[in-house]
N, C-alpha and C positions, 0 to 999 in steps of 0.2 A: 324348274323346281317348284315354283308356286302352284302351278296346275296339278302337280303330283302330290302336294302336301308332304313333301319329302325333306330330307336333310342330307348334308354332306359334311365331311370333316376336311377342313382345309386350313390355310394359314390364318383365316379370320380377318384378314386385311381386305376390307371391302369399302366401297365408296357409294354414297347415295347419288353421286354424279354419274356413276356407271350403272347402278342398279336402282330399281324403285324402292320405296320404303317397306315393301313386303318382304324383302330379303334382309335379314339381320344376322349379325355375328353374336353367338352366345358362347362365352368362354367355358371350356371344360374345367371341372374342378380337379385338376391333376397337376403334378409338379413337372411334367414333361415339357421339353422345349422342342421347337421345330427349326430346322436350319434350311433356308432356301438358298439356291445357287443357280448358276448358269453354266452351260457347257459351251465352249467356243473352240472351233478348229484352230490349231496352233499355227497354221499357215494362211489364215484368213483374218483380215481386219474387219471389225464391226463397221457397218455403215453408219453414217451420221445419224440416220433415223433410229437405228438400234441404240446408239450411244445416248441419244436424247431420251428415248423411252426408258432406258435403265436409269438415267439420271432422275427422271420424273418419278419412277417407281421408288427409287431410294429416298427421295424427298417425301413422298407420300407415306412410306413406311415409318420414317423418322417422325413425321407429324403425329403418328399414333403412339409415339413414345418408345418405339423399339430401337434397339441398337443395330446399326448397319456397319459392317466391316467395310474397309476401303475397297472399292472396285477398280482394279487396274485392268485396262483393256489394251 
């Protein structure tokens, strides 16, 4: 994105730990909300790595002040 001088619309949840300081989130001036979710096969259990990733993601999102619904796997 930096090389293209472009933009994208996403959740806005980014981290300088993952991206350099050239990528920033700029909130849109709208009343809309965004709901994020996961799809999981009902006959497959998540791996320990996937559970850990989702736990870390949930924590990261909450640190930005967003509400996160309970994730039952």
